[in-house]
MOPAC internal coordinates of N, CA, C and O (Angstrom, degrees):
PM7 1SCF
backbone

  N    0.0000 0     0.00 0     0.00 0    0    0    0
  C    1.4472 1     0.00 0     0.00 0    1    0    0
  C    1.5353 1   108.43 1     0.00 0    2    1    0
  O    1.2310 1   119.93 1   -48.50 1    3    2    1
  N    1.3388 1   117.74 1   131.50 1    3    2    1
  C    1.4647 1   120.12 1  -178.32 1    5    3    2
  C    1.5215 1   111.61 1   -68.87 1    6    5    3
  O    1.2310 1   121.74 1   -25.65 1    7    6    5
  N    1.3093 1   114.27 1   154.35 1    7    6    5
  C    1.4567 1   120.91 1   177.47 1    9    7    6
  C    1.5275 1   109.26 1   -67.57 1   10    9    7
  O    1.2310 1   119.35 1   -38.79 1   11   10    9
  N    1.3369 1   118.85 1   141.21 1   11   10    9
  C    1.4688 1   119.97 1   179.26 1   13   11   10
  C    1.5302 1   111.19 1   -68.23 1   14   13   11
  O    1.2310 1   120.73 1   -28.54 1   15   14   13
  N    1.3401 1   116.22 1   151.46 1   15   14   13
  C    1.4515 1   121.80 1   178.04 1   17   15   14
  C    1.5188 1   110.47 1   -66.31 1   18   17   15
  O    1.2310 1   120.76 1   -39.12 1   19   18   17
  N    1.3247 1   116.15 1   140.88 1   19   18   17
  C    1.4563 1   121.08 1   170.42 1   21   19   18
  C    1.5273 1   107.33 1   -83.68 1   22   21   19
  O    1.2310 1   120.72 1   -32.67 1   23   22   21
  N    1.3199 1   116.22 1   147.33 1   23   22   21
  C    1.4648 1   119.70 1   176.99 1   25   23   22
  C    1.5099 1   110.35 1   -63.50 1   26   25   23
  O    1.2310 1   119.72 1   -48.78 1   27   26   25
  N    1.2972 1   118.15 1   131.22 1   27   26   25
  C    1.4633 1   122.71 1  -179.64 1   29   27   26
  C    1.5158 1   109.22 1   -99.27 1   30   29   27
  O    1.2310 1   121.27 1   -52.16 1   31   30   29
  N    1.3154 1   115.17 1   127.84 1   31   30   29
  C    1.4578 1   120.00 1  -178.73 1   33   31   30
  C    1.5268 1   109.45 1   -84.59 1   34   33   31
  O    1.2310 1   121.26 1   -51.00 1   35   34   33
  N    1.3059 1   115.20 1   129.00 1   35   34   33
  C    1.4625 1   122.78 1  -178.90 1   37   35   34
  C    1.5270 1   107.49 1  -117.97 1   38   37   35
  O    1.2310 1   120.33 1   -58.87 1   39   38   37
  N    1.3242 1   116.97 1   121.13 1   39   38   37
  C    1.4646 1   121.03 1  -174.60 1   41   39   38
  C    1.5120 1   114.81 1   -96.82 1   42   41   39
  O    1.2310 1   119.92 1  -179.13 1   43   42   41
  N    1.2966 1   117.77 1     0.87 1   43   42   41
  C    1.4609 1   119.40 1  -177.76 1   45   43   42
  C    1.5100 1   108.97 1  -145.67 1   46   45   43
  O    1.2310 1   120.38 1   -58.05 1   47   46   45
  N    1.2948 1   116.87 1   121.95 1   47   46   45
  C    1.4551 1   121.46 1   177.36 1   49   47   46
  C    1.5267 1   107.67 1  -101.32 1   50   49   47
  O    1.2310 1   120.98 1   -64.07 1   51   50   49
  N    1.3081 1   115.73 1   115.93 1   51   50   49
  C    1.4636 1   120.83 1  -177.29 1   53   51   50
  C    1.5134 1   111.16 1   -72.58 1   54   53   51
  O    1.2310 1   121.02 1   -41.01 1   55   54   53
  N    1.3159 1   115.65 1   138.99 1   55   54   53
  C    1.4598 1   120.25 1   175.06 1   57   55   54
  C    1.5153 1   109.95 1   -80.77 1   58   57   55
  O    1.2310 1   120.39 1   151.13 1   59   58   57
  N    1.3207 1   116.86 1   -28.87 1   59   58   57
  C    1.4576 1   122.31 1  -179.68 1   61   59   58
  C    1.5260 1   107.44 1  -108.23 1   62   61   59
  O    1.2310 1   120.49 1   -52.30 1   63   62   61
  N    1.3167 1   116.66 1   127.70 1   63   62   61
  C    1.4623 1   119.10 1  -179.18 1   65   63   62
  C    1.5322 1   112.74 1  -123.81 1   66   65   63
  O    1.2310 1   120.97 1  -161.89 1   67   66   65
  N    1.3305 1   115.75 1    18.11 1   67   66   65
  C    1.4600 1   119.40 1   179.44 1   69   67   66
  C    1.5240 1   109.51 1  -150.25 1   70   69   67
  O    1.2310 1   120.60 1   -47.83 1   71   70   69
  N    1.3143 1   116.45 1   132.17 1   71   70   69
  C    1.4589 1   122.85 1   177.30 1   73   71   70
  C    1.5151 1   108.85 1  -130.26 1   74   73   71
  O    1.2310 1   120.64 1   -36.42 1   75   74   73
  N    1.3302 1   116.38 1   143.58 1   75   74   73
  C    1.4634 1   119.81 1   176.54 1   77   75   74
  C    1.5199 1   109.58 1  -148.26 1   78   77   75
  O    1.2310 1   120.58 1   -24.11 1   79   78   77
  N    1.3075 1   116.50 1   155.89 1   79   78   77
  C    1.4660 1   119.35 1   176.84 1   81   79   78
  C    1.5325 1   110.53 1   -62.14 1   82   81   79
  O    1.2310 1   120.94 1   -40.07 1   83   82   81
  N    1.3229 1   115.81 1   139.93 1   83   82   81
  C    1.4631 1   120.86 1   178.66 1   85   83   82
  C    1.5281 1   110.19 1   -68.59 1   86   85   83
  O    1.2310 1   120.93 1   -37.04 1   87   86   85
  N    1.3095 1   115.82 1   142.96 1   87   86   85
  C    1.4574 1   121.11 1   174.30 1   89   87   86
  C    1.5164 1   115.53 1    79.60 1   90   89   87
  O    1.2310 1   119.91 1  -172.60 1   91   90   89
  N    1.3299 1   117.77 1     7.40 1   91   90   89
  C    1.4624 1   121.33 1   179.35 1   93   91   90
  C    1.5234 1   107.65 1  -120.35 1   94   93   91
  O    1.2310 1   120.66 1   -50.11 1   95   94   93
  N    1.3054 1   116.35 1   129.89 1   95   94   93
  C    1.4623 1   120.19 1   179.18 1   97   95   94
  C    1.5264 1   110.23 1   -66.86 1   98   97   95
  O    1.2310 1   121.43 1   -40.22 1   99   98   97
  N    1.3251 1   114.86 1   139.78 1   99   98   97
  C    1.4540 1   120.40 1  -179.67 1  101   99   98
  C    1.5181 1   111.87 1   -58.74 1  102  101   99
  O    1.2310 1   120.54 1   145.62 1  103  102  101
  N    1.3207 1   116.57 1   -34.38 1  103  102  101
  C    1.4673 1   120.30 1  -179.18 1  105  103  102
  C    1.5286 1   112.21 1   -64.79 1  106  105  103
  O    1.2310 1   120.24 1   162.57 1  107  106  105
  N    1.3310 1   117.14 1   -17.43 1  107  106  105
  C    1.4650 1   121.79 1   179.70 1  109  107  106
  C    1.5239 1   112.67 1   -95.48 1  110  109  107
  O    1.2310 1   120.08 1   179.32 1  111  110  109
  N    1.3350 1   117.46 1    -0.68 1  111  110  109
  C    1.4626 1   120.97 1  -173.10 1  113  111  110
  C    1.5219 1   113.01 1  -108.13 1  114  113  111
  O    1.2310 1   121.44 1   -29.55 1  115  114  113
  N    1.3150 1   114.85 1   150.45 1  115  114  113
  C    1.4584 1   122.26 1   166.74 1  117  115  114
  C    1.5225 1   106.43 1   -86.82 1  118  117  115
  O    1.2310 1   120.01 1   -40.10 1  119  118  117
  N    1.3251 1   117.58 1   139.90 1  119  118  117
  C    1.4622 1   121.53 1  -179.69 1  121  119  118
  C    1.5300 1   109.05 1  -106.21 1  122  121  119
  O    1.2310 1   120.83 1   -54.34 1  123  122  121
  N    1.3274 1   116.02 1   125.66 1  123  122  121
  C    1.4581 1   122.16 1   174.66 1  125  123  122
  C    1.5185 1   107.99 1   -98.90 1  126  125  123
  O    1.2310 1   120.35 1   -52.68 1  127  126  125
  N    1.3351 1   116.94 1   127.32 1  127  126  125
  C    1.4619 1   120.66 1  -179.92 1  129  127  126
  C    1.5191 1   110.45 1   -97.51 1  130  129  127
  O    1.2310 1   121.35 1   -50.61 1  131  130  129
  N    1.3195 1   115.02 1   129.39 1  131  130  129
  C    1.4591 1   122.42 1   176.35 1  133  131  130
  C    1.5199 1   107.26 1  -114.99 1  134  133  131
  O    1.2310 1   120.49 1   -46.33 1  135  134  133
  N    1.3239 1   116.66 1   133.67 1  135  134  133
  C    1.4572 1   121.00 1  -179.42 1  137  135  134
  C    1.5268 1   110.19 1   -76.70 1  138  137  135
  O    1.2310 1   121.19 1   -29.33 1  139  138  137
  N    1.3200 1   115.32 1   150.67 1  139  138  137
  C    1.4617 1   121.08 1   179.84 1  141  139  138
  C    1.5220 1   110.89 1   -58.37 1  142  141  139
  O    1.2310 1   119.86 1   140.64 1  143  142  141
  N    1.3366 1   117.87 1   -39.36 1  143  142  141
  C    1.4620 1   119.27 1  -179.57 1  145  143  142
  C    1.5291 1   112.28 1   -68.84 1  146  145  143
  O    1.2310 1   119.72 1   150.56 1  147  146  145
  N    1.3231 1   118.15 1   -29.44 1  147  146  145
  C    1.4644 1   120.74 1   173.74 1  149  147  146
  C    1.5313 1   109.89 1   -66.39 1  150  149  147
  O    1.2310 1   120.44 1   136.63 1  151  150  149
  N    1.3317 1   116.77 1   -43.37 1  151  150  149
  C    1.4701 1   120.73 1   178.26 1  153  151  150
  C    1.5300 1   111.15 1   -63.78 1  154  153  151
  O    1.2310 1   120.25 1   140.98 1  155  154  153
  N    1.3194 1   117.13 1   -39.02 1  155  154  153
  C    1.4653 1   120.59 1   179.46 1  157  155  154
  C    1.5280 1   110.63 1   -64.70 1  158  157  155
  O    1.2310 1   120.11 1   137.68 1  159  158  157
  N    1.3196 1   117.40 1   -42.32 1  159  158  157
  C    1.4671 1   120.58 1   177.99 1  161  159  158
  C    1.5302 1   110.14 1   -62.54 1  162  161  159
  O    1.2310 1   120.24 1   136.93 1  163  162  161
  N    1.3138 1   117.15 1   -43.07 1  163  162  161
  C    1.4680 1   121.40 1   178.52 1  165  163  162
  C    1.5250 1   110.45 1   -64.39 1  166  165  163
  O    1.2310 1   120.06 1   138.80 1  167  166  165
  N    1.3265 1   117.49 1   -41.20 1  167  166  165
  C    1.4681 1   121.19 1   178.90 1  169  167  166
  C    1.5246 1   110.48 1   -61.89 1  170  169  167
  O    1.2310 1   120.32 1   132.30 1  171  170  169
  N    1.3239 1   117.00 1   -47.70 1  171  170  169
  C    1.4578 1   120.62 1  -177.08 1  173  171  170
  C    1.5240 1   112.38 1   -64.19 1  174  173  171
  O    1.2310 1   120.34 1   134.80 1  175  174  173
  N    1.3300 1   116.95 1   -45.20 1  175  174  173
  C    1.4640 1   120.74 1  -174.57 1  177  175  174
  C    1.5262 1   111.86 1   -82.91 1  178  177  175
  O    1.2310 1   119.92 1   128.73 1  179  178  177
  N    1.3119 1   117.76 1   -51.27 1  179  178  177
  C    1.4672 1   121.09 1  -173.13 1  181  179  178
  C    1.5252 1   113.49 1   -82.21 1  182  181  179
  O    1.2310 1   119.84 1   144.72 1  183  182  181
  N    1.3244 1   117.90 1   -35.28 1  183  182  181
  C    1.4538 1   120.01 1  -176.11 1  185  183  182
  C    1.5292 1   111.88 1   -95.37 1  186  185  183
  O    1.2310 1   120.33 1   133.77 1  187  186  185
  N    1.3326 1   116.97 1   -46.23 1  187  186  185
  C    1.4651 1   120.53 1  -177.45 1  189  187  186
  C    1.5284 1   113.24 1   -87.44 1  190  189  187
  O    1.2310 1   119.86 1   168.04 1  191  190  189
  N    1.3292 1   117.88 1   -11.96 1  191  190  189
  C    1.4580 1   121.27 1   175.89 1  193  191  190
  C    1.5113 1   115.79 1    79.03 1  194  193  191
  O    1.2310 1   119.76 1  -162.25 1  195  194  193
  N    1.3269 1   118.07 1    17.75 1  195  194  193
  C    1.4656 1   120.68 1   176.13 1  197  195  194
  C    1.5261 1   109.12 1   -71.32 1  198  197  195
  O    1.2310 1   120.77 1   -28.92 1  199  198  197
  N    1.3400 1   116.13 1   151.08 1  199  198  197
  C    1.4579 1   116.75 1   169.34 1  201  199  198
  C    1.5320 1   107.08 1   -83.82 1  202  201  199
  O    1.2310 1   120.69 1    -7.26 1  203  202  201
  N    1.3201 1   116.28 1   172.74 1  203  202  201
  C    1.4673 1   119.56 1  -173.30 1  205  203  202
  C    1.5287 1   112.10 1   -64.06 1  206  205  203
  O    1.2310 1   119.79 1   145.73 1  207  206  205
  N    1.3305 1   118.00 1   -34.27 1  207  206  205
  C    1.4720 1   120.08 1   179.29 1  209  207  206
  C    1.5247 1   111.05 1   -66.90 1  210  209  207
  O    1.2310 1   120.31 1   137.31 1  211  210  209
  N    1.3341 1   117.00 1   -42.69 1  211  210  209
  C    1.4703 1   120.62 1   177.34 1  213  211  210
  C    1.5278 1   110.52 1   -62.08 1  214  213  211
  O    1.2310 1   120.83 1   134.65 1  215  214  213
  N    1.3289 1   116.02 1   -45.35 1  215  214  213
  C    1.4667 1   120.53 1   179.68 1  217  215  214
  C    1.5301 1   110.62 1   -61.52 1  218  217  215
  O    1.2310 1   120.43 1   140.12 1  219  218  217
  N    1.3242 1   116.77 1   -39.88 1  219  218  217
  C    1.4671 1   120.67 1   178.86 1  221  219  218
  C    1.5221 1   111.08 1   -62.27 1  222  221  219
  O    1.2310 1   120.21 1   137.49 1  223  222  221
  N    1.3265 1   117.20 1   -42.51 1  223  222  221
  C    1.4652 1   120.35 1   177.89 1  225  223  222
  C    1.5217 1   111.27 1   -63.24 1  226  225  223
  O    1.2310 1   120.56 1   136.89 1  227  226  225
  N    1.3311 1   116.53 1   -43.11 1  227  226  225
  C    1.4643 1   119.77 1  -179.00 1  229  227  226
  C    1.5236 1   112.04 1   -65.92 1  230  229  227
  O    1.2310 1   120.37 1   145.41 1  231  230  229
  N    1.3352 1   116.90 1   -34.59 1  231  230  229
  C    1.4685 1   120.27 1  -177.85 1  233  231  230
  C    1.5299 1   113.20 1   -91.44 1  234  233  231
  O    1.2310 1   120.19 1   174.23 1  235  234  233
  N    1.3477 1   117.24 1    -5.77 1  235  234  233
  C    1.4608 1   121.89 1  -179.97 1  237  235  234
  C    1.5352 1   112.10 1    65.80 1  238  237  235
  O    1.2310 1   120.91 1  -139.54 1  239  238  237
  N    1.3361 1   115.87 1    40.46 1  239  238  237
  C    1.4652 1   121.61 1   177.60 1  241  239  238
  C    1.5325 1   108.39 1  -134.06 1  242  241  239
  O    1.2310 1   120.42 1    -4.86 1  243  242  241
  N    1.3163 1   116.80 1   175.14 1  243  242  241
  C    1.4622 1   120.46 1   178.25 1  245  243  242
  C    1.5298 1   110.48 1   -81.37 1  246  245  243
  O    1.2310 1   121.27 1   -17.62 1  247  246  245
  N    1.3346 1   115.18 1   162.38 1  247  246  245
  C    1.4604 1   120.21 1   178.55 1  249  247  246
  C    1.5199 1   110.44 1   -63.86 1  250  249  247
  O    1.2310 1   119.79 1   145.03 1  251  250  249
  N    1.3167 1   118.00 1   -34.97 1  251  250  249
  C    1.4694 1   119.88 1   179.20 1  253  251  250
  C    1.5312 1   111.33 1   -67.89 1  254  253  251
  O    1.2310 1   120.27 1   148.61 1  255  254  253
  N    1.3276 1   117.10 1   -31.39 1  255  254  253
  C    1.4641 1   120.30 1   175.38 1  257  255  254
  C    1.5217 1   110.22 1   -67.05 1  258  257  255
  O    1.2310 1   120.17 1   138.14 1  259  258  257
  N    1.3372 1   117.27 1   -41.86 1  259  258  257
  C    1.4700 1   120.95 1   176.90 1  261  259  258
  C    1.5204 1   109.89 1   -59.85 1  262  261  259
  O    1.2310 1   120.44 1   134.63 1  263  262  261
  N    1.3383 1   116.77 1   -45.37 1  263  262  261
  C    1.4676 1   120.38 1   179.97 1  265  263  262
  C    1.5246 1   110.88 1   -59.48 1  266  265  263
  O    1.2310 1   120.37 1   138.56 1  267  266  265
  N    1.3274 1   116.90 1   -41.44 1  267  266  265
  C    1.4650 1   121.01 1   179.27 1  269  267  266
  C    1.5234 1   111.18 1   -67.96 1  270  269  267
  O    1.2310 1   120.07 1   137.45 1  271  270  269
  N    1.3375 1   117.47 1   -42.55 1  271  270  269
  C    1.4711 1   121.04 1   178.48 1  273  271  270
  C    1.5276 1   110.66 1   -62.23 1  274  273  271
  O    1.2310 1   120.33 1   138.52 1  275  274  273
  N    1.3402 1   116.98 1   -41.48 1  275  274  273
  C    1.4630 1   120.48 1   177.91 1  277  275  274
  C    1.5202 1   111.23 1   -63.50 1  278  277  275
  O    1.2310 1   120.77 1   134.58 1  279  278  277
  N    1.3231 1   116.13 1   -45.42 1  279  278  277
  C    1.4664 1   119.80 1  -178.69 1  281  279  278
  C    1.5233 1   111.71 1   -61.20 1  282  281  279
  O    1.2310 1   120.24 1   131.65 1  283  282  281
  N    1.3246 1   117.15 1   -48.35 1  283  282  281
  C    1.4680 1   119.49 1  -177.33 1  285  283  282
  C    1.5294 1   111.27 1   -70.92 1  286  285  283
  O    1.2310 1   120.23 1   138.38 1  287  286  285
  N    1.3338 1   117.16 1   -41.62 1  287  286  285
  C    1.4703 1   120.32 1  -179.78 1  289  287  286
  C    1.5127 1   112.60 1   -64.65 1  290  289  287
  O    1.2310 1   120.50 1   134.71 1  291  290  289
  N    1.3267 1   116.66 1   -45.29 1  291  290  289
  C    1.4681 1   120.18 1   179.42 1  293  291  290
  C    1.5230 1   111.35 1   -64.28 1  294  293  291
  O    1.2310 1   120.33 1   140.84 1  295  294  293
  N    1.3317 1   116.97 1   -39.16 1  295  294  293
  C    1.4675 1   120.14 1   179.38 1  297  295  294
  C    1.5251 1   110.64 1   -64.34 1  298  297  295
  O    1.2310 1   120.39 1   137.82 1  299  298  297
  N    1.3288 1   116.87 1   -42.18 1  299  298  297
  C    1.4662 1   120.32 1   179.24 1  301  299  298
  C    1.5251 1   111.38 1   -63.94 1  302  301  299
  O    1.2310 1   120.43 1   136.18 1  303  302  301
  N    1.3401 1   116.78 1   -43.82 1  303  302  301
  C    1.4674 1   120.29 1   179.41 1  305  303  302
  C    1.5226 1   110.94 1   -64.27 1  306  305  303
  O    1.2310 1   120.40 1   134.82 1  307  306  305
  N    1.3271 1   116.84 1   -45.18 1  307  306  305
  C    1.4654 1   120.54 1  -179.84 1  309  307  306
  C    1.5242 1   110.71 1   -61.77 1  310  309  307
  O    1.2310 1   120.31 1   135.37 1  311  310  309
  N    1.3171 1   117.02 1   -44.63 1  311  310  309
  C    1.4657 1   120.89 1   179.50 1  313  311  310
  C    1.5214 1   110.75 1   -61.04 1  314  313  311
  O    1.2310 1   120.49 1   134.81 1  315  314  313
  N    1.3402 1   116.67 1   -45.19 1  315  314  313
  C    1.4634 1   120.39 1  -179.40 1  317  315  314
  C    1.5262 1   111.45 1   -62.83 1  318  317  315
  O    1.2310 1   120.10 1   138.05 1  319  318  317
  N    1.3224 1   117.41 1   -41.95 1  319  318  317
  C    1.4631 1   120.26 1  -179.54 1  321  319  318
  C    1.5263 1   111.67 1   -68.26 1  322  321  319
  O    1.2310 1   120.39 1   134.88 1  323  322  321
  N    1.3209 1   116.85 1   -45.12 1  323  322  321
  C    1.4711 1   120.48 1  -177.84 1  325  323  322
  C    1.5209 1   111.73 1   -68.02 1  326  325  323
  O    1.2310 1   120.45 1   140.88 1  327  326  325
  N    1.3317 1   116.74 1   -39.12 1  327  326  325
  C    1.4597 1   120.55 1  -176.34 1  329  327  326
  C    1.5291 1   113.35 1   -94.39 1  330  329  327
  O    1.2310 1   119.88 1  -175.91 1  331  330  329
  N    1.3312 1   117.84 1     4.09 1  331  330  329
  C    1.4602 1   120.98 1   177.61 1  333  331  330
  C    1.5189 1   114.01 1    66.67 1  334  333  331
  O    1.2310 1   120.34 1  -139.72 1  335  334  333
  N    1.3166 1   116.95 1    40.28 1  335  334  333
  C    1.4610 1   121.60 1  -179.73 1  337  335  334
  C    1.5267 1   110.76 1   -96.64 1  338  337  335
  O    1.2310 1   120.85 1   -18.14 1  339  338  337
  N    1.3208 1   115.99 1   161.86 1  339  338  337
  C    1.4575 1   121.50 1   172.71 1  341  339  338
  C    1.5261 1   108.17 1   -81.67 1  342  341  339
  O    1.2310 1   120.35 1   -23.71 1  343  342  341
  N    1.3333 1   116.94 1   156.29 1  343  342  341
  C    1.4590 1   122.33 1   178.55 1  345  343  342
  C    1.5179 1   108.38 1  -122.87 1  346  345  343
  O    1.2310 1   120.69 1   -55.47 1  347  346  345
  N    1.3394 1   116.28 1   124.53 1  347  346  345
  C    1.4560 1   122.38 1   175.95 1  349  347  346
  C    1.5259 1   108.09 1  -113.63 1  350  349  347
  O    1.2310 1   120.11 1   -49.46 1  351  350  349
  N    1.3248 1   117.40 1   130.54 1  351  350  349
  C    1.4602 1   122.10 1   178.67 1  353  351  350
  C    1.5270 1   107.58 1  -100.36 1  354  353  351
  O    1.2310 1   121.07 1   -62.25 1  355  354  353
  N    1.3269 1   115.56 1   117.75 1  355  354  353
  C    1.4650 1   121.50 1  -173.20 1  357  355  354
  C    1.5246 1   111.00 1  -131.52 1  358  357  355
  O    1.2310 1   119.98 1   -24.45 1  359  358  357
  N    1.3381 1   117.65 1   155.55 1  359  358  357
  C    1.4681 1   119.96 1   173.30 1  361  359  358
  C    1.5290 1   109.61 1   -66.49 1  362  361  359
  O    1.2310 1   120.66 1   -33.24 1  363  362  361
  N    1.3085 1   116.34 1   146.76 1  363  362  361
  C    1.4659 1   120.74 1   175.29 1  365  363  362
  C    1.5197 1   109.70 1   -94.93 1  366  365  363
  O    1.2310 1   120.60 1    23.29 1  367  366  365
  N    1.3150 1   116.45 1  -156.71 1  367  366  365
  C    1.4579 1   120.54 1  -178.88 1  369  367  366
  C    1.5232 1   112.58 1   -90.08 1  370  369  367
  O    1.2310 1   119.79 1   164.80 1  371  370  369
  N    1.3295 1   118.00 1   -15.20 1  371  370  369
  C    1.4678 1   120.96 1   179.72 1  373  371  370
  C    1.5254 1   109.99 1   -76.21 1  374  373  371
  O    1.2310 1   120.10 1   -37.42 1  375  374  373
  N    1.3387 1   117.42 1   142.58 1  375  374  373
  C    1.4661 1   119.35 1   176.62 1  377  375  374
  C    1.5264 1   110.62 1   -66.56 1  378  377  375
  O    1.2310 1   120.45 1   -40.83 1  379  378  377
  N    1.3235 1   116.74 1   139.17 1  379  378  377
  C    1.4632 1   122.05 1  -177.25 1  381  379  378
  C    1.5171 1   110.58 1  -114.32 1  382  381  379
  O    1.2310 1   121.03 1   -37.10 1  383  382  381
  N    1.3294 1   115.64 1   142.90 1  383  382  381
  C    1.4540 1   121.98 1   176.09 1  385  383  382
  C    1.5299 1   107.02 1  -125.88 1  386  385  383
  O    1.2310 1   120.50 1   -66.81 1  387  386  385
  N    1.3162 1   116.64 1   113.19 1  387  386  385
  C    1.4605 1   120.49 1  -177.33 1  389  387  386
  C    1.5235 1   109.91 1   -88.58 1  390  389  387
  O    1.2310 1   120.69 1   -41.56 1  391  390  389
  N    1.3233 1   116.29 1   138.44 1  391  390  389
  C    1.4551 1   122.21 1   173.80 1  393  391  390
  C    1.5214 1   107.89 1  -135.03 1  394  393  391
  O    1.2310 1   120.61 1   -17.89 1  395  394  393
  N    1.3000 1   116.44 1   162.11 1  395  394  393
  C    1.4668 1   120.60 1  -177.07 1  397  395  394
  C    1.5187 1   109.47 1   -82.92 1  398  397  395
  O    1.2310 1   120.86 1   -62.07 1  399  398  397
  N    1.3215 1   115.96 1   117.93 1  399  398  397
  C    1.4571 1   122.64 1   178.41 1  401  399  398
  C    1.5136 1   108.80 1   -84.87 1  402  401  399
  O    1.2310 1   120.70 1   -52.35 1  403  402  401
  N    1.3313 1   116.27 1   127.65 1  403  402  401
  C    1.4642 1   120.71 1   178.20 1  405  403  402
  C    1.5176 1   106.97 1   -95.64 1  406  405  403
  O    1.2310 1   120.91 1   -68.38 1  407  406  405
  N    1.2953 1   115.86 1   111.62 1  407  406  405
  C    1.4588 1   122.71 1  -177.44 1  409  407  406
  C    1.5122 1   110.87 1   -83.00 1  410  409  407
  O    1.2310 1   120.68 1   -47.25 1  411  410  409
  N    1.3268 1   116.31 1   132.75 1  411  410  409
  C    1.4595 1   120.72 1   177.48 1  413  411  410
  C    1.5145 1   109.32 1   -81.86 1  414  413  411
  O    1.2310 1   120.18 1   -43.95 1  415  414  413
  N    1.2849 1   117.26 1   136.05 1  415  414  413
  C    1.4711 1   122.05 1  -178.93 1  417  415  414
  C    1.5084 1   109.65 1  -100.70 1  418  417  415
  O    1.2310 1   120.10 1   180.00 1  419  418  417

C-alpha cells in the first residue's frame, strides 16, 4: 500500500486559473492541466528565487518532490506555450493547505 500524501502548503491562491492564446476559440484548443502544487513550486523557485530546499520546507515536502514538481510543471508550461495550448490550473490529488504568503516589496 502506498504511503499517504503529506499536506502540501500553498502560499498563493491564484485569482486566474485559466490561460489561453488570444484570438483562438477555446473549442479549437487543447487544454493542458497544471496542478496547483506544480505552480507553487514554480512560483517559489523561479519567481521568488528560493532554492529547492527552501521551497521544500515552505511546501512541507521533500526536495526530490520539489524537483519532480518543477520538472513536470515546467514541461507542461513549455509544451502549452510552444504548441499554442490553453493552460488550466487545477488541484491535484495531494491534500492542499493554503496559507497567506507575505510578498516582499
